N, CA, C and O of each residue as an XYZ file, in Angstrom:
332
protein
N    -151.547    -20.552   -103.378
C    -150.986    -19.927   -104.836
C    -152.257    -19.640   -105.565
O    -153.253    -20.345   -105.404
N    -152.234    -18.718   -106.282
C    -153.415    -18.900   -107.575
C    -153.053    -19.347   -108.339
O    -151.895    -19.590   -108.677
N    -154.544    -19.665   -109.024
C    -154.290    -20.844   -110.165
C    -154.847    -20.114   -111.753
O    -154.619    -20.397   -112.929
N    -155.409    -19.398   -111.284
C    -156.143    -19.077   -112.389
C    -155.405    -17.835   -113.327
O    -154.735    -16.928   -112.834
N    -155.596    -17.952   -114.326
C    -154.705    -16.912   -114.894
C    -155.198    -15.550   -114.677
O    -154.211    -14.820   -114.598
N    -156.185    -14.938   -114.556
C    -156.773    -13.355   -113.835
C    -156.069    -12.928   -112.758
O    -155.656    -11.778   -112.608
N    -155.843    -14.363   -111.562
C    -155.873    -14.361   -110.261
C    -154.066    -14.318   -110.570
O    -153.358    -13.827   -109.691
N    -153.695    -14.629   -111.308
C    -151.996    -14.492   -111.318
C    -152.197    -12.569   -111.195
O    -152.021    -11.698   -110.343
N    -152.684    -12.672   -112.687
C    -152.355    -11.614   -113.516
C    -153.074     -9.742   -112.481
O    -152.781     -8.605   -112.849
N    -153.866    -10.057   -111.407
C    -154.196     -9.322   -110.262
C    -153.427     -9.323   -109.087
O    -153.887     -8.774   -108.086
N    -151.859    -10.085   -109.050
C    -151.482    -10.673   -107.826
C    -150.686     -9.622   -108.561
O    -150.607     -8.512   -108.034
N    -150.045     -9.853   -109.794
C    -148.615     -9.166   -110.367
C    -149.057     -7.281   -110.334
O    -148.186     -6.411   -110.299
N    -150.625     -6.977   -110.356
C    -151.216     -5.690   -110.823
C    -151.137     -4.949   -108.972
O    -150.597     -3.855   -108.809
N    -151.624     -5.578   -107.995
C    -152.043     -5.610   -106.762
C    -149.925     -4.729   -106.308
O    -149.481     -3.583   -106.232
N    -149.484     -5.774   -106.189
C    -147.386     -5.737   -106.713
C    -146.829     -4.294   -107.057
O    -146.084     -3.429   -106.595
N    -147.732     -4.588   -108.269
C    -147.350     -2.835   -109.303
C    -147.570     -1.879   -108.341
O    -146.691     -1.042   -108.135
N    -148.836     -1.859   -107.572
C    -149.717     -0.421   -107.245
C    -149.210     -0.460   -105.313
O    -149.069      0.539   -104.608
N    -149.118     -1.227   -105.083
C    -148.262     -0.791   -103.851
C    -147.365     -0.504   -103.841
O    -147.165      0.406   -103.037
N    -145.952     -1.046   -104.767
C    -144.729     -0.096   -105.073
C    -145.048      1.544   -104.929
O    -144.736      2.406   -104.108
N    -145.948      1.510   -106.341
C    -146.583      2.795   -106.532
C    -146.878      3.405   -105.477
O    -146.401      4.531   -105.335
N    -147.807      2.809   -104.354
C    -148.643      3.804   -103.883
C    -147.418      4.363   -102.151
O    -147.405      5.443   -101.560
N    -146.629      3.131   -101.884
C    -146.220      3.640   -101.177
C    -144.669      4.684   -101.916
O    -143.999      5.550   -101.354
N    -144.562      4.156   -103.240
C    -143.743      5.752   -103.056
C    -143.999      6.924   -102.857
O    -143.243      7.757   -102.356
N    -145.361      7.120   -103.331
C    -145.724      8.567   -103.489
C    -145.772      8.637   -101.688
O    -144.984      9.397   -101.125
N    -146.666      7.862   -100.936
C    -146.977      8.661   -100.034
C    -145.952      8.640    -99.497
O    -145.812      9.729    -98.939
N    -144.781      7.761    -99.263
C    -143.405      8.203    -98.629
C    -142.861      9.662    -99.077
O    -142.479     10.457    -98.219
N    -142.846      9.922   -100.203
C    -142.594     10.680   -100.898
C    -143.136     12.081   -100.142
O    -142.438     13.086   -100.008
N    -144.582     11.937    -99.655
C    -145.362     13.085    -99.141
C    -144.601     13.598    -98.166
O    -143.963     14.628    -97.951
N    -145.003     11.980    -97.326
C    -144.525     12.167    -95.732
C    -142.959     12.984    -96.016
O    -142.985     14.135    -95.580
N    -142.008     12.702    -96.477
C    -141.270     13.612    -96.268
C    -141.302     15.052    -96.561
O    -140.856     15.803    -95.693
N    -141.777     15.569    -97.690
C    -142.338     16.564    -97.464
C    -142.661     17.279    -96.548
O    -141.888     18.123    -96.094
N    -143.758     17.105    -96.131
C    -144.548     17.027    -94.866
C    -143.630     17.031    -93.688
O    -144.199     17.581    -92.746
N    -142.741     16.732    -93.462
C    -141.263     16.578    -92.897
C    -140.720     17.992    -92.852
O    -140.759     18.946    -92.076
N    -140.151     17.673    -94.130
C    -139.582     19.101    -94.038
C    -140.165     20.041    -94.245
O    -139.357     20.951    -94.428
N    -141.320     20.431    -94.343
C    -142.614     21.700    -94.797
C    -142.130     21.884    -92.442
O    -141.781     22.949    -91.934
N    -142.310     20.480    -91.602
C    -142.563     21.437    -90.081
C    -141.401     21.483    -90.059
O    -141.065     22.554    -89.554
N    -140.230     20.652    -90.451
C    -138.728     21.773    -89.459
C    -138.364     22.844    -90.210
O    -137.408     23.469    -89.750
N    -138.899     23.311    -91.377
C    -138.135     24.533    -92.018
C    -138.541     25.779    -90.776
O    -139.704     25.687    -90.382
N    -137.821     26.755    -90.225
C    -137.745     27.512    -89.310
C    -138.532     28.473    -89.879
O    -139.735     28.542    -89.627
N    -137.601     29.717    -91.111
C    -138.077     30.415    -92.211
C    -139.907     30.158    -92.682
O    -140.542     29.123    -92.882
N    -140.357     31.804    -92.730
C    -141.787     31.929    -92.982
C    -141.384     31.432    -94.407
O    -141.640     30.344    -94.921
N    -140.651     32.552    -94.951
C    -140.930     32.108    -96.618
C    -140.344     31.070    -96.721
O    -139.781     31.922    -97.408
N    -139.822     30.021    -96.774
C    -139.227     29.038    -97.266
C    -140.587     27.793    -96.510
O    -140.524     26.588    -96.755
N    -141.266     28.165    -95.968
C    -142.357     27.215    -95.361
C    -143.971     27.883    -96.120
O    -144.992     27.204    -96.010
N    -143.997     29.094    -96.775
C    -145.056     29.641    -97.498
C    -144.202     29.218    -98.842
O    -144.827     28.158    -98.809
N    -143.465     29.086    -99.838
C    -143.158     28.212   -100.480
C    -143.348     26.975   -100.560
O    -144.053     26.431   -101.410
N    -142.847     26.530    -99.843
C    -143.132     24.636    -99.612
C    -145.223     24.298    -99.448
O    -145.965     23.318    -99.504
N    -145.352     25.603    -99.262
C    -147.053     24.755    -98.830
C    -147.863     24.381    -99.794
O    -148.579     23.403    -99.576
N    -147.951     25.116   -101.176
C    -149.021     24.556   -101.982
C    -147.885     23.317   -102.846
O    -148.385     22.240   -103.171
N    -147.234     23.436   -102.981
C    -146.274     21.976   -103.475
C    -147.214     20.553   -102.434
O    -147.983     19.635   -102.718
N    -146.528     21.135   -101.075
C    -147.392     19.982    -99.484
C    -148.479     19.534   -100.648
O    -148.486     18.656   -101.511
N    -149.586     20.792   -100.155
C    -150.610     20.668   -100.212
C    -151.445     20.099   -101.328
O    -152.602     19.707   -101.184
N    -150.530     20.083   -102.836
C    -150.909     19.419   -103.585
C    -150.808     17.750   -103.972
O    -151.581     16.906   -104.424
N    -149.324     17.795   -103.500
C    -149.058     16.460   -103.231
C    -149.896     15.313   -102.036
O    -149.970     14.085   -102.073
N    -150.436     16.275   -101.056
C    -151.780     15.484   -100.016
C    -152.726     15.558   -100.947
O    -153.343     14.496   -101.032
N    -153.135     16.485   -101.770
C    -154.756     16.374   -102.681
C    -154.183     15.220   -103.896
O    -155.140     14.675   -104.446
N    -153.469     14.972   -104.169
C    -153.312     13.255   -105.467
C    -153.333     12.556   -104.353
O    -154.491     12.251   -104.071
N    -152.602     12.191   -103.638
C    -152.910     10.955   -102.559
C    -154.294     10.937   -102.268
O    -155.044      9.978   -102.088
N    -154.537     12.306   -102.248
C    -156.538     11.772   -101.426
C    -157.223     11.428   -102.256
O    -158.225     10.741   -102.055
N    -156.561     12.112   -104.179
C    -157.775     11.748   -105.179
C    -157.737     10.128   -105.600
O    -158.710      9.404   -105.814
N    -156.279      9.771   -105.656
C    -155.940      8.272   -105.412
C    -156.553      7.365   -104.628
O    -156.951      6.209   -104.773
N    -156.541      7.946   -103.998
C    -157.533      7.005   -102.269
C    -156.269      6.228   -101.987
O    -156.350      5.000   -101.960
N    -155.287      6.728   -101.809
C    -153.567      6.499   -101.054
C    -154.470      7.014    -99.626
O    -155.129      6.174    -99.013
N    -154.437      8.183    -99.259
C    -155.170      8.009    -97.904
C    -156.351      9.060    -97.884
O    -156.293      9.913    -98.769
N    -157.013      9.099    -97.336
C    -158.842      9.038    -96.767
C    -158.288     11.214    -97.159
O    -157.258     11.878    -97.047
N    -159.998     11.530    -97.697
C    -159.741     12.550    -97.929
C    -160.082     13.501    -96.439
O    -159.440     14.550    -96.397
N    -160.825     13.292    -95.479
C    -160.633     13.151    -94.360
C    -159.560     13.682    -93.695
O    -159.637     14.831    -93.259
N    -157.937     12.600    -93.460
C    -157.079     12.501    -93.344
C    -156.383     13.878    -94.081
O    -155.588     14.713    -93.650
N    -156.979     13.733    -95.236
C    -155.667     14.919    -95.920
C    -156.503     16.229    -96.197
O    -156.081     16.909    -97.133
N    -157.805     16.768    -95.426
C    -158.024     17.900    -94.978
C    -157.475     18.193    -94.260
O    -156.819     19.228    -94.371
N    -157.442     17.273    -92.897
C    -156.621     17.382    -91.801
C    -155.617     17.969    -91.338
O    -155.499     18.745    -90.390
N    -154.521     17.340    -92.435
C    -152.783     17.385    -92.667
C    -152.963     19.096    -93.329
O    -152.340     20.059    -92.883
N    -153.656     19.134    -94.122
C    -153.479     20.474    -94.764
C    -153.704     21.580    -93.586
O    -152.924     22.480    -93.273
N    -155.137     21.238    -92.942
C    -155.085     22.194    -91.922
C    -154.523     22.299    -91.337
O    -154.619     23.476    -90.991
N    -153.482     21.636    -90.573
C    -152.507     21.684    -89.266
C    -151.538     22.138    -90.428
O    -150.829     22.967    -89.857
N    -151.242     22.086    -91.329
C    -149.896     22.398    -91.805
C    -149.818     23.991    -92.349
O    -148.849     24.646    -92.733
N    -151.249     24.341    -92.221
C    -151.605     25.533    -92.902
C    -151.255     26.660    -91.498
O    -150.643     27.726    -91.428
N    -152.105     25.667    -90.318
C    -151.977     26.655    -89.167
C    -150.391     26.794    -88.763
O    -149.982     27.923    -88.493
N    -149.347     25.512    -88.707
C    -148.054     25.369    -88.836
C    -147.661     27.067    -89.791
O    -147.345     28.177    -89.362
N    -147.761     26.828    -90.428
C    -146.831     28.222    -91.571
C    -147.801     29.373    -90.632
O    -147.042     29.990    -89.885
N    -148.533     29.599    -90.551
C    -149.124     31.018    -90.239
C    -148.723     31.216    -89.309
O    -149.075     32.388    -89.182
N    -148.015     30.897    -88.137
C    -148.076     30.645    -86.467
C    -146.566     30.846    -86.937
O    -145.657     31.105    -86.148
N    -146.390     30.687    -88.428
C    -144.244     30.902    -87.965
C    -144.029     32.485    -87.342
O    -142.910     32.868    -87.001
């Protein structure tokens, strides 16, 4: 267990950011799942910019790696175009 004041504060900050990151990563995963399961091209085309934006925000804040973000966006775009 931490003894220093700064170490205790760091533990609190880490826990807060962990919960925050987990929330946004999970919401993005759910949005990706919704996009992949959509059957109509119109619905998927409407969702794609929103999901891409969510992915970019995760990459910008280092919640996911930038290459993973690029791969996700690429595969989702291919999926929408194939519908």
